[in-house]
C-alpha atoms as an extended CHARMM CRD file, in Angstrom:
* protein
*
       271  EXT
         1         1  MET       CA             -8.1560000000       -1.0460000000      -44.5460000000  PROA      1               0.0000000000
         2         2  LEU       CA             -7.3870000000        2.3640000000      -45.9910000000  PROA      2               0.0000000000
         3         3  SER       CA             -7.9690000000        4.6750000000      -48.9120000000  PROA      3               0.0000000000
         4         4  TRP       CA             -5.4290000000        6.9500000000      -50.5780000000  PROA      4               0.0000000000
         5         5  GLN       CA             -5.8500000000       10.6090000000      -51.5460000000  PROA      5               0.0000000000
         6         6  HSD       CA             -2.7230000000       11.1930000000      -53.6160000000  PROA      6               0.0000000000
         7         7  GLN       CA             -3.4330000000       14.8130000000      -54.5350000000  PROA      7               0.0000000000
         8         8  ALA       CA             -3.8310000000       15.8310000000      -50.9000000000  PROA      8               0.0000000000
         9         9  ARG       CA             -1.1340000000       13.3450000000      -49.7460000000  PROA      9               0.0000000000
        10        10  THR       CA             -3.4150000000       11.9330000000      -47.0850000000  PROA      10              0.0000000000
        11        11  VAL       CA             -4.8730000000        8.5420000000      -46.2510000000  PROA      11              0.0000000000
        12        12  SER       CA             -8.0220000000        7.4310000000      -44.4880000000  PROA      12              0.0000000000
        13        13  ILE       CA             -7.3690000000        4.4610000000      -42.2000000000  PROA      13              0.0000000000
        14        14  CYS       CA             -9.8870000000        2.2030000000      -40.4750000000  PROA      14              0.0000000000
        15        15  SER       CA             -8.8510000000        1.6070000000      -36.8410000000  PROA      15              0.0000000000
        16        16  THR       CA            -10.3680000000       -0.0040000000      -33.7560000000  PROA      16              0.0000000000
        17        17  ALA       CA            -11.2560000000        3.4870000000      -32.5110000000  PROA      17              0.0000000000
        18        18  GLY       CA            -13.0250000000        4.4250000000      -35.7340000000  PROA      18              0.0000000000
        19        19  ARG       CA            -11.9250000000        5.7470000000      -39.0750000000  PROA      19              0.0000000000
        20        20  LEU       CA             -8.9690000000        8.1610000000      -39.0450000000  PROA      20              0.0000000000
        21        21  LYS       CA             -9.3070000000       10.6890000000      -41.8520000000  PROA      21              0.0000000000
        22        22  ASN       CA             -6.8330000000       13.1140000000      -43.4340000000  PROA      22              0.0000000000
        23        23  VAL       CA             -3.7340000000       11.3920000000      -42.0590000000  PROA      23              0.0000000000
        24        24  ALA       CA             -0.8260000000       13.0190000000      -43.8980000000  PROA      24              0.0000000000
        25        25  PHE       CA              1.9660000000       10.9810000000      -45.5020000000  PROA      25              0.0000000000
        26        26  THR       CA              5.1540000000       12.0480000000      -47.2300000000  PROA      26              0.0000000000
        27        27  GLY       CA              8.1120000000       10.7180000000      -49.1820000000  PROA      27              0.0000000000
        28        28  GLN       CA             10.6060000000       11.6620000000      -51.8460000000  PROA      28              0.0000000000
        29        29  ALA       CA              9.1810000000       13.1280000000      -55.0520000000  PROA      29              0.0000000000
        30        30  GLU       CA             10.1000000000       10.0850000000      -57.1630000000  PROA      30              0.0000000000
        31        31  GLN       CA              8.6620000000        7.7360000000      -54.5310000000  PROA      31              0.0000000000
        32        32  LEU       CA              5.3520000000        9.6180000000      -54.4810000000  PROA      32              0.0000000000
        33        33  GLU       CA              5.1990000000        9.4870000000      -58.2710000000  PROA      33              0.0000000000
        34        34  VAL       CA              5.7650000000        5.7240000000      -58.3070000000  PROA      34              0.0000000000
        35        35  LEU       CA              3.2570000000        5.2610000000      -55.4830000000  PROA      35              0.0000000000
        36        36  ALA       CA              0.5050000000        7.0850000000      -57.3620000000  PROA      36              0.0000000000
        37        37  ALA       CA              1.0890000000        5.2020000000      -60.6240000000  PROA      37              0.0000000000
        38        38  ARG       CA              2.2200000000        1.7290000000      -59.5830000000  PROA      38              0.0000000000
        39        39  ARG       CA              0.7080000000        0.7990000000      -56.2270000000  PROA      39              0.0000000000
        40        40  ARG       CA             -0.8060000000       -2.7080000000      -56.1750000000  PROA      40              0.0000000000
        41        41  GLY       CA             -2.2530000000       -4.9770000000      -53.5040000000  PROA      41              0.0000000000
        42        42  GLU       CA             -2.1840000000       -4.5260000000      -49.7550000000  PROA      42              0.0000000000
        43        43  SER       CA             -0.3070000000       -2.0010000000      -47.6230000000  PROA      43              0.0000000000
        44        44  ASP       CA              1.2420000000       -2.4200000000      -44.1750000000  PROA      44              0.0000000000
        45        45  LEU       CA              1.2050000000        0.0670000000      -41.3080000000  PROA      45              0.0000000000
        46        46  ALA       CA              4.3010000000       -0.4830000000      -39.1580000000  PROA      46              0.0000000000
        47        47  TRP       CA              5.6290000000        1.0920000000      -35.9570000000  PROA      47              0.0000000000
        48        48  GLN       CA              9.4160000000        1.3360000000      -36.0920000000  PROA      48              0.0000000000
        49        49  GLY       CA             11.7290000000        3.3270000000      -33.8590000000  PROA      49              0.0000000000
        50        50  GLY       CA              8.9820000000        5.5790000000      -32.5240000000  PROA      50              0.0000000000
        51        51  ASN       CA              7.5520000000        6.3980000000      -35.9750000000  PROA      51              0.0000000000
        52        52  TRP       CA              4.7020000000        5.0910000000      -38.0960000000  PROA      52              0.0000000000
        53        53  PHE       CA              5.5510000000        3.8340000000      -41.5970000000  PROA      53              0.0000000000
        54        54  LEU       CA              2.9740000000        3.0930000000      -44.2840000000  PROA      54              0.0000000000
        55        55  ILE       CA              4.5840000000        0.4940000000      -46.5330000000  PROA      55              0.0000000000
        56        56  ALA       CA              3.0460000000        0.0470000000      -49.9750000000  PROA      56              0.0000000000
        57        57  THR       CA              3.8900000000       -2.5470000000      -52.6300000000  PROA      57              0.0000000000
        58        58  CYS       CA              4.4270000000       -1.2120000000      -56.1470000000  PROA      58              0.0000000000
        59        59  GLU       CA              4.6910000000       -3.1800000000      -59.3750000000  PROA      59              0.0000000000
        60        60  ILE       CA              7.1870000000       -1.7010000000      -61.8240000000  PROA      60              0.0000000000
        61        61  ALA       CA              7.5790000000       -3.0160000000      -65.3480000000  PROA      61              0.0000000000
        62        62  GLU       CA             11.0380000000       -4.2420000000      -66.2640000000  PROA      62              0.0000000000
        63        63  ALA       CA             12.9690000000       -2.3130000000      -68.8790000000  PROA      63              0.0000000000
        64        64  ALA       CA             13.9350000000       -4.1670000000      -72.0350000000  PROA      64              0.0000000000
        65        65  LEU       CA             17.2230000000       -5.9530000000      -71.4660000000  PROA      65              0.0000000000
        66        66  ASN       CA             20.1910000000       -4.5360000000      -73.3320000000  PROA      66              0.0000000000
        67        67  ALA       CA             21.0430000000       -7.6740000000      -75.3080000000  PROA      67              0.0000000000
        68        68  HSD       CA             24.0640000000       -6.0860000000      -76.9930000000  PROA      68              0.0000000000
        69        69  PRO       CA             26.1630000000       -4.3640000000      -74.3360000000  PROA      69              0.0000000000
        70        70  MET       CA             29.2110000000       -2.5120000000      -75.6280000000  PROA      70              0.0000000000
        71        71  SER       CA             31.3620000000       -3.9720000000      -72.8360000000  PROA      71              0.0000000000
        72        72  PHE       CA             31.1820000000       -4.7870000000      -69.1280000000  PROA      72              0.0000000000
        73        73  LEU       CA             32.0440000000       -2.9220000000      -65.9580000000  PROA      73              0.0000000000
        74        74  GLY       CA             33.9450000000       -5.0480000000      -63.4580000000  PROA      74              0.0000000000
        75        75  VAL       CA             33.0260000000       -4.4950000000      -59.8010000000  PROA      75              0.0000000000
        76        76  ASP       CA             35.2960000000       -5.7630000000      -57.0290000000  PROA      76              0.0000000000
        77        77  LEU       CA             33.9580000000       -5.8750000000      -53.4620000000  PROA      77              0.0000000000
        78        78  GLY       CA             36.5360000000       -5.4510000000      -50.7380000000  PROA      78              0.0000000000
        79        79  ILE       CA             37.5160000000       -4.2100000000      -47.2970000000  PROA      79              0.0000000000
        80        80  VAL       CA             39.3960000000       -0.9240000000      -47.6560000000  PROA      80              0.0000000000
        81        81  ASN       CA             36.9650000000        0.1560000000      -50.3750000000  PROA      81              0.0000000000
        82        82  ILE       CA             33.5290000000       -1.4580000000      -50.3070000000  PROA      82              0.0000000000
        83        83  ALA       CA             33.3370000000       -1.4310000000      -54.1130000000  PROA      83              0.0000000000
        84        84  VAL       CA             35.8800000000       -0.5710000000      -56.8090000000  PROA      84              0.0000000000
        85        85  THR       CA             35.0420000000       -0.5010000000      -60.5310000000  PROA      85              0.0000000000
        86        86  SER       CA             37.1930000000       -1.1120000000      -63.5950000000  PROA      86              0.0000000000
        87        87  ASP       CA             36.6350000000        2.5640000000      -64.5090000000  PROA      87              0.0000000000
        88        88  GLY       CA             38.7220000000        3.4650000000      -61.4590000000  PROA      88              0.0000000000
        89        89  ALA       CA             35.8520000000        4.6310000000      -59.2550000000  PROA      89              0.0000000000
        90        90  ARG       CA             36.1830000000        3.8540000000      -55.5480000000  PROA      90              0.0000000000
        91        91  HSD       CA             33.0640000000        3.7440000000      -53.4090000000  PROA      91              0.0000000000
        92        92  CYS       CA             33.5070000000        4.5590000000      -49.7090000000  PROA      92              0.0000000000
        93        93  GLY       CA             36.7150000000        3.7100000000      -47.9540000000  PROA      93              0.0000000000
        94        94  ARG       CA             38.6780000000        4.7640000000      -44.9210000000  PROA      94              0.0000000000
        95        95  ARG       CA             36.1910000000        7.2780000000      -43.5250000000  PROA      95              0.0000000000
        96        96  VAL       CA             33.4020000000        4.6920000000      -43.5130000000  PROA      96              0.0000000000
        97        97  ASN       CA             35.7610000000        2.0770000000      -42.0680000000  PROA      97              0.0000000000
        98        98  ARG       CA             36.7110000000        4.4370000000      -39.2370000000  PROA      98              0.0000000000
        99        99  LYS       CA             33.0380000000        4.8520000000      -38.3970000000  PROA      99              0.0000000000
       100       100  ARG       CA             32.5230000000        1.0950000000      -38.5250000000  PROA      100             0.0000000000
       101       101  GLU       CA             35.4840000000        0.6290000000      -36.1670000000  PROA      101             0.0000000000
       102       102  SER       CA             33.9930000000        3.2030000000      -33.8010000000  PROA      102             0.0000000000
       103       103  ASP       CA             30.7000000000        1.2900000000      -33.8180000000  PROA      103             0.0000000000
       104       104  ARG       CA             32.4970000000       -1.9750000000      -33.0060000000  PROA      104             0.0000000000
       105       105  ASN       CA             34.3490000000       -0.3450000000      -30.1040000000  PROA      105             0.0000000000
       106       106  LEU       CA             31.0720000000        0.9700000000      -28.7150000000  PROA      106             0.0000000000
       107       107  ARG       CA             29.4860000000       -2.4910000000      -28.9290000000  PROA      107             0.0000000000
       108       108  SER       CA             32.4800000000       -4.0690000000      -27.1890000000  PROA      108             0.0000000000
       109       109  LYS       CA             32.0600000000       -1.5960000000      -24.3090000000  PROA      109             0.0000000000
       110       110  LEU       CA             28.3010000000       -2.0840000000      -23.9740000000  PROA      110             0.0000000000
       111       111  GLN       CA             28.1630000000       -5.8980000000      -24.1620000000  PROA      111             0.0000000000
       112       112  PRO       CA             30.0640000000       -6.6610000000      -20.8960000000  PROA      112             0.0000000000
       113       113  LYS       CA             27.8310000000       -4.3090000000      -18.8710000000  PROA      113             0.0000000000
       114       114  ASN       CA             24.7500000000       -6.4740000000      -19.4230000000  PROA      114             0.0000000000
       115       115  THR       CA             22.3840000000       -3.8340000000      -17.9980000000  PROA      115             0.0000000000
       116       116  LYS       CA             18.9830000000       -2.8500000000      -19.3970000000  PROA      116             0.0000000000
       117       117  SER       CA             20.1990000000        0.5750000000      -20.4040000000  PROA      117             0.0000000000
       118       118  ALA       CA             23.2850000000       -0.8890000000      -22.0890000000  PROA      118             0.0000000000
       119       119  LYS       CA             21.1690000000       -3.4240000000      -23.9810000000  PROA      119             0.0000000000
       120       120  ARG       CA             18.7370000000       -0.7130000000      -25.0080000000  PROA      120             0.0000000000
       121       121  ARG       CA             21.5400000000        1.5030000000      -26.2640000000  PROA      121             0.0000000000
       122       122  ALA       CA             23.2300000000       -1.3950000000      -28.0620000000  PROA      122             0.0000000000
       123       123  LYS       CA             19.9690000000       -2.2730000000      -29.8210000000  PROA      123             0.0000000000
       124       124  LYS       CA             19.4400000000        1.3360000000      -30.8520000000  PROA      124             0.0000000000
       125       125  GLN       CA             23.0210000000        1.5800000000      -32.1100000000  PROA      125             0.0000000000
       126       126  ALA       CA             22.7030000000       -1.6570000000      -34.1080000000  PROA      126             0.0000000000
       127       127  SER       CA             19.5430000000       -0.3740000000      -35.7900000000  PROA      127             0.0000000000
       128       128  LYS       CA             21.2450000000        2.9140000000      -36.6180000000  PROA      128             0.0000000000
       129       129  GLU       CA             24.2620000000        1.1180000000      -38.0630000000  PROA      129             0.0000000000
       130       130  ALA       CA             22.0730000000       -1.1590000000      -40.2080000000  PROA      130             0.0000000000
       131       131  ARG       CA             20.1840000000        1.8310000000      -41.6270000000  PROA      131             0.0000000000
       132       132  ARG       CA             23.4290000000        3.6400000000      -42.4340000000  PROA      132             0.0000000000
       133       133  ASN       CA             24.8990000000        0.5660000000      -44.1430000000  PROA      133             0.0000000000
       134       134  LYS       CA             21.7220000000        0.0930000000      -46.1660000000  PROA      134             0.0000000000
       135       135  ASP       CA             21.7810000000        3.7290000000      -47.2630000000  PROA      135             0.0000000000
       136       136  ILE       CA             25.4240000000        3.4270000000      -48.3650000000  PROA      136             0.0000000000
       137       137  ASN       CA             24.6580000000        0.2390000000      -50.3100000000  PROA      137             0.0000000000
       138       138  HSD       CA             21.7310000000        1.9630000000      -52.0330000000  PROA      138             0.0000000000
       139       139  LYS       CA             23.9370000000        4.8900000000      -53.0730000000  PROA      139             0.0000000000
       140       140  ILE       CA             26.7470000000        2.6530000000      -54.3420000000  PROA      140             0.0000000000
       141       141  SER       CA             24.4150000000        0.4200000000      -56.3600000000  PROA      141             0.0000000000
       142       142  LYS       CA             22.5500000000        3.4190000000      -57.7930000000  PROA      142             0.0000000000
       143       143  GLN       CA             25.7780000000        5.0410000000      -59.0150000000  PROA      143             0.0000000000
       144       144  ILE       CA             27.0820000000        1.8190000000      -60.5730000000  PROA      144             0.0000000000
       145       145  VAL       CA             23.8470000000        1.0090000000      -62.4130000000  PROA      145             0.0000000000
       146       146  ALA       CA             23.3120000000        4.5970000000      -63.5690000000  PROA      146             0.0000000000
       147       147  GLU       CA             26.7980000000        4.7280000000      -65.1040000000  PROA      147             0.0000000000
       148       148  ASP       CA             26.2890000000        1.4100000000      -66.9250000000  PROA      148             0.0000000000
       149       149  GLU       CA             22.8750000000        2.4500000000      -68.1990000000  PROA      149             0.0000000000
       150       150  ARG       CA             24.3600000000        5.7120000000      -69.5230000000  PROA      150             0.0000000000
       151       151  THR       CA             27.2500000000        3.9960000000      -71.3000000000  PROA      151             0.0000000000
       152       152  GLY       CA             25.3190000000        0.9570000000      -72.5860000000  PROA      152             0.0000000000
       153       153  ARG       CA             27.4070000000       -1.5970000000      -70.7050000000  PROA      153             0.0000000000
       154       154  GLY       CA             26.7200000000       -4.6150000000      -68.5340000000  PROA      154             0.0000000000
       155       155  ILE       CA             27.8680000000       -5.3510000000      -64.9730000000  PROA      155             0.0000000000
       156       156  ALA       CA             30.2160000000       -8.1690000000      -63.9850000000  PROA      156             0.0000000000
       157       157  LEU       CA             30.2350000000       -9.2400000000      -60.3370000000  PROA      157             0.0000000000
       158       158  GLU       CA             31.9720000000      -11.9660000000      -58.4000000000  PROA      158             0.0000000000
       159       159  THR       CA             29.8070000000      -14.7920000000      -57.1190000000  PROA      159             0.0000000000
       160       160  LEU       CA             29.0890000000      -13.8050000000      -53.5140000000  PROA      160             0.0000000000
       161       161  THR       CA             28.2690000000      -17.3200000000      -52.2620000000  PROA      161             0.0000000000
       162       162  GLY       CA             30.8980000000      -18.4270000000      -49.7650000000  PROA      162             0.0000000000
       163       163  MET       CA             32.7100000000      -15.0830000000      -49.8680000000  PROA      163             0.0000000000
       164       164  ARG       CA             33.4180000000      -15.0950000000      -46.1320000000  PROA      164             0.0000000000
       165       165  GLU       CA             34.5710000000      -18.7090000000      -46.1590000000  PROA      165             0.0000000000
       166       166  ARG       CA             36.9930000000      -18.0800000000      -49.0460000000  PROA      166             0.0000000000
       167       167  ALA       CA             38.6480000000      -15.0590000000      -47.4580000000  PROA      167             0.0000000000
       168       168  ARG       CA             41.9860000000      -15.6420000000      -45.7130000000  PROA      168             0.0000000000
       169       169  LEU       CA             42.4890000000      -12.5080000000      -43.6300000000  PROA      169             0.0000000000
       170       170  ARG       CA             43.8910000000      -11.2840000000      -40.3580000000  PROA      170             0.0000000000
       171       171  LYS       CA             41.4840000000      -11.0590000000      -37.4320000000  PROA      171             0.0000000000
       172       172  PRO       CA             40.8180000000       -7.2680000000      -37.6980000000  PROA      172             0.0000000000
       173       173  GLN       CA             40.1580000000       -7.6460000000      -41.4400000000  PROA      173             0.0000000000
       174       174  ARG       CA             37.8590000000      -10.6270000000      -40.8310000000  PROA      174             0.0000000000
       175       175  THR       CA             35.8130000000       -8.4950000000      -38.4560000000  PROA      175             0.0000000000
       176       176  THR       CA             35.5210000000       -5.7480000000      -41.0720000000  PROA      176             0.0000000000
       177       177  LEU       CA             34.5510000000       -8.2390000000      -43.7820000000  PROA      177             0.0000000000
       178       178  HSD       CA             31.8920000000       -9.9820000000      -41.6990000000  PROA      178             0.0000000000
       179       179  SER       CA             30.3070000000       -6.7200000000      -40.5530000000  PROA      179             0.0000000000
       180       180  TRP       CA             29.3990000000       -5.4230000000      -44.0220000000  PROA      180             0.0000000000
       181       181  PRO       CA             26.2430000000       -6.6800000000      -45.8610000000  PROA      181             0.0000000000
       182       182  PHE       CA             27.8640000000       -7.5400000000      -49.2090000000  PROA      182             0.0000000000
       183       183  ALA       CA             24.9370000000       -9.7940000000      -50.1750000000  PROA      183             0.0000000000
       184       184  GLN       CA             22.6020000000       -6.8260000000      -49.6900000000  PROA      184             0.0000000000
       185       185  LEU       CA             24.7910000000       -4.6870000000      -51.9530000000  PROA      185             0.0000000000
       186       186  GLY       CA             24.7690000000       -7.4160000000      -54.6010000000  PROA      186             0.0000000000
       187       187  SER       CA             20.9740000000       -7.7140000000      -54.4700000000  PROA      187             0.0000000000
       188       188  PHE       CA             20.5780000000       -3.9270000000      -54.7290000000  PROA      188             0.0000000000
       189       189  ILE       CA             22.7780000000       -3.8540000000      -57.8460000000  PROA      189             0.0000000000
       190       190  ALA       CA             20.8070000000       -6.7780000000      -59.3030000000  PROA      190             0.0000000000
       191       191  TYR       CA             17.3220000000       -5.3340000000      -58.9360000000  PROA      191             0.0000000000
       192       192  LYS       CA             18.3380000000       -1.8040000000      -59.9610000000  PROA      192             0.0000000000
       193       193  ALA       CA             20.0190000000       -3.2730000000      -63.0470000000  PROA      193             0.0000000000
       194       194  LYS       CA             16.8750000000       -5.2570000000      -63.8240000000  PROA      194             0.0000000000
       195       195  ARG       CA             14.7960000000       -2.0760000000      -63.6470000000  PROA      195             0.0000000000
       196       196  ALA       CA             17.2160000000       -0.2920000000      -65.9960000000  PROA      196             0.0000000000
       197       197  GLY       CA             17.6160000000       -3.1840000000      -68.4570000000  PROA      197             0.0000000000
       198       198  VAL       CA             21.3250000000       -3.5450000000      -67.6630000000  PROA      198             0.0000000000
       199       199  PRO       CA             22.6370000000       -7.1230000000      -68.0160000000  PROA      199             0.0000000000
       200       200  VAL       CA             24.3720000000       -8.6320000000      -64.9860000000  PROA      200             0.0000000000
       201       201  VAL       CA             26.6510000000      -11.6690000000      -65.0000000000  PROA      201             0.0000000000
       202       202  TYR       CA             28.3880000000      -13.3840000000      -62.1000000000  PROA      202             0.0000000000
       203       203  ILE       CA             31.8380000000      -14.8710000000      -62.5640000000  PROA      203             0.0000000000
       204       204  ASP       CA             34.0170000000      -17.3070000000      -60.6470000000  PROA      204             0.0000000000
       205       205  PRO       CA             36.0600000000      -15.1780000000      -58.2160000000  PROA      205             0.0000000000
       206       206  ALA       CA             38.9690000000      -17.6490000000      -58.0280000000  PROA      206             0.0000000000
       207       207  TYR       CA             42.3580000000      -15.8980000000      -58.3190000000  PROA      207             0.0000000000
       208       208  THR       CA             40.9810000000      -12.5790000000      -59.6090000000  PROA      208             0.0000000000
       209       209  SER       CA             43.2860000000      -10.7940000000      -57.1630000000  PROA      209             0.0000000000
       210       210  GLN       CA             46.3650000000      -12.8520000000      -58.1300000000  PROA      210             0.0000000000
       211       211  GLU       CA             45.9600000000      -12.8070000000      -61.9190000000  PROA      211             0.0000000000
       212       212  GLY       CA             47.6530000000      -10.1550000000      -64.0320000000  PROA      212             0.0000000000
       213       213  SER       CA             45.1290000000       -8.3470000000      -66.2210000000  PROA      213             0.0000000000
       214       214  LYS       CA             47.7870000000       -7.8160000000      -68.9350000000  PROA      214             0.0000000000
       215       215  CYS       CA             49.5290000000      -11.1730000000      -69.3720000000  PROA      215             0.0000000000
       216       216  HSD       CA             47.1430000000      -13.2500000000      -67.1740000000  PROA      216             0.0000000000
       217       217  HSD       CA             49.9910000000      -14.8300000000      -65.2290000000  PROA      217             0.0000000000
       218       218  THR       CA             48.5820000000      -16.0600000000      -61.9170000000  PROA      218             0.0000000000
       219       219  ALA       CA             50.6600000000      -16.4540000000      -58.7760000000  PROA      219             0.0000000000
       220       220  ARG       CA             50.3980000000      -15.6230000000      -55.1020000000  PROA      220             0.0000000000
       221       221  GLY       CA             53.6700000000      -13.7300000000      -55.3650000000  PROA      221             0.0000000000
       222       222  ASN       CA             51.9900000000      -11.1780000000      -57.6220000000  PROA      222             0.0000000000
       223       223  ARG       CA             50.5110000000       -9.6450000000      -54.4580000000  PROA      223             0.0000000000
       224       224  PRO       CA             53.4620000000       -8.3740000000      -52.3760000000  PROA      224             0.0000000000
       225       225  SER       CA             50.9790000000       -6.4490000000      -50.1910000000  PROA      225             0.0000000000
       226       226  GLN       CA             47.2490000000       -5.9930000000      -49.7210000000  PROA      226             0.0000000000
       227       227  ALA       CA             47.0860000000       -2.8910000000      -51.9270000000  PROA      227             0.0000000000
       228       228  CYS       CA             49.8190000000       -3.5710000000      -54.4880000000  PROA      228             0.0000000000
       229       229  PHE       CA             49.8210000000       -5.8620000000      -57.5340000000  PROA      229             0.0000000000
       230       230  SER       CA             53.1130000000       -6.5220000000      -59.3230000000  PROA      230             0.0000000000
       231       231  CYS       CA             53.2630000000       -9.2110000000      -61.9890000000  PROA      231             0.0000000000
       232       232  ARG       CA             56.3510000000      -11.4390000000      -61.6990000000  PROA      232             0.0000000000
       233       233  VAL       CA             56.3830000000      -12.1280000000      -65.4650000000  PROA      233             0.0000000000
       234       234  CYS       CA             55.5880000000       -8.9320000000      -67.3920000000  PROA      234             0.0000000000
       235       235  GLY       CA             56.3030000000       -6.4130000000      -64.6140000000  PROA      235             0.0000000000
       236       236  PHE       CA             52.8320000000       -4.8240000000      -64.7630000000  PROA      236             0.0000000000
       237       237  VAL       CA             52.1490000000       -2.8170000000      -61.5940000000  PROA      237             0.0000000000
       238       238  ASP       CA             48.7640000000       -1.5080000000      -60.4350000000  PROA      238             0.0000000000
       239       239  HSD       CA             46.5720000000       -1.1740000000      -57.3940000000  PROA      239             0.0000000000
       240       240  ALA       CA             45.3990000000       -4.6850000000      -56.4880000000  PROA      240             0.0000000000
       241       241  ASP       CA             41.7020000000       -3.7410000000      -56.5130000000  PROA      241             0.0000000000
       242       242  HSD       CA             41.9800000000       -2.1410000000      -59.9570000000  PROA      242             0.0000000000
       243       243  ASP       CA             43.7320000000       -5.1860000000      -61.3780000000  PROA      243             0.0000000000
       244       244  ALA       CA             41.0380000000       -7.4680000000      -59.9270000000  PROA      244             0.0000000000
       245       245  CYS       CA             38.3160000000       -5.2590000000      -61.4620000000  PROA      245             0.0000000000
       246       246  HSD       CA             39.8360000000       -5.6250000000      -64.9210000000  PROA      246             0.0000000000
       247       247  ASN       CA             39.9830000000       -9.4040000000      -64.4960000000  PROA      247             0.0000000000
       248       248  ILE       CA             36.3330000000       -9.4500000000      -63.4400000000  PROA      248             0.0000000000
       249       249  ARG       CA             35.4110000000       -7.2550000000      -66.4260000000  PROA      249             0.0000000000
       250       250  GLN       CA             37.2250000000       -9.5590000000      -68.8680000000  PROA      250             0.0000000000
       251       251  ARG       CA             35.6800000000      -12.7070000000      -67.3770000000  PROA      251             0.0000000000
       252       252  GLY       CA             32.2500000000      -11.1030000000      -67.4420000000  PROA      252             0.0000000000
       253       253  TRP       CA             32.6120000000      -10.2270000000      -71.1200000000  PROA      253             0.0000000000
       254       254  MET       CA             33.7750000000      -13.7610000000      -71.9820000000  PROA      254             0.0000000000
       255       255  ALA       CA             30.8600000000      -15.2500000000      -70.0430000000  PROA      255             0.0000000000
       256       256  TRP       CA             28.4550000000      -13.0510000000      -71.9790000000  PROA      256             0.0000000000
       257       257  VAL       CA             30.0330000000      -13.8880000000      -75.3470000000  PROA      257             0.0000000000
       258       258  CYS       CA             29.7740000000      -17.5810000000      -74.4860000000  PROA      258             0.0000000000
       259       259  GLY       CA             26.0180000000      -17.2340000000      -74.0060000000  PROA      259             0.0000000000
       260       260  ALA       CA             25.5140000000      -16.2850000000      -70.3480000000  PROA      260             0.0000000000
       261       261  GLN       CA             22.2400000000      -14.4760000000      -69.7280000000  PROA      261             0.0000000000
       262       262  SER       CA             21.5940000000      -11.8460000000      -67.0900000000  PROA      262             0.0000000000
       263       263  THR       CA             21.6300000000      -13.5200000000      -63.7040000000  PROA      263             0.0000000000
       264       264  ALA       CA             19.8210000000      -10.7680000000      -61.8310000000  PROA      264             0.0000000000
       265       265  PRO       CA             17.3480000000      -12.6070000000      -59.5510000000  PROA      265             0.0000000000
       266       266  GLU       CA             13.5780000000      -12.1620000000      -59.6150000000  PROA      266             0.0000000000
       267       267  LEU       CA             12.8580000000       -9.5050000000      -56.9880000000  PROA      267             0.0000000000
       268       268  THR       CA              9.7820000000       -7.5960000000      -55.8900000000  PROA      268             0.0000000000
       269       269  LEU       CA             10.4410000000       -3.8920000000      -55.3520000000  PROA      269             0.0000000000
       270       270  ILE       CA              8.9590000000       -2.4970000000      -52.1590000000  PROA      270             0.0000000000
       271       271  ALA       CA              8.4780000000        1.2820000000      -52.0130000000  PROA      271             0.0000000000
């Protein structure tokens, strides 16, 4: 049980030891603005990592869906770069992967020790890694949605279901793939797009990395290496991720023309 004083940025909380008054709270400017205007229902007081967090639920009205997008932006999720767009933008990459590899090496050293201190450190490290990954996913999704909202386009994504089962990779690459929360990134893009009125469609990911975006010839031999795409028929050469993005963009546009509606799931935004 609590009451909010938004102007003073304080709350009054009822506790077992009596009522605690003038307890200060803070947040980013845009978060405080949303909190003051959109807060609904109950709030939760949580103790996490040695800090108290006051978690409030806010109801935000959806923006009107852009029913006539000018085109679509294809987004390819991968290993070397977490996300690559058909505009040529690359989100994260080798520096983040080096940090992820360092985290895995630290875990592999701590796990065999099996001591209380090692377990405590491993738990702390896992929490830190999860927060960092979540922050990166938020930044990537925010940039993608903001660019589409500005240009009046929609977003085309691969269906994420079964992504790990479909991948045929070497062991080090499998470890990298399994350690990144791609489903979280997809959900962040979906709910941010829903807030901005940007349409989202999911397409069948089959052969997007083996299909030529120019002549649409599909063959395994079109991928001589992980990073290179070279069409055996028309000779088109491009970075493999860029070629896949263009295929995703084209499939997304065709799905929309054929009557696909935005497939962004119903989500409740927690501030």
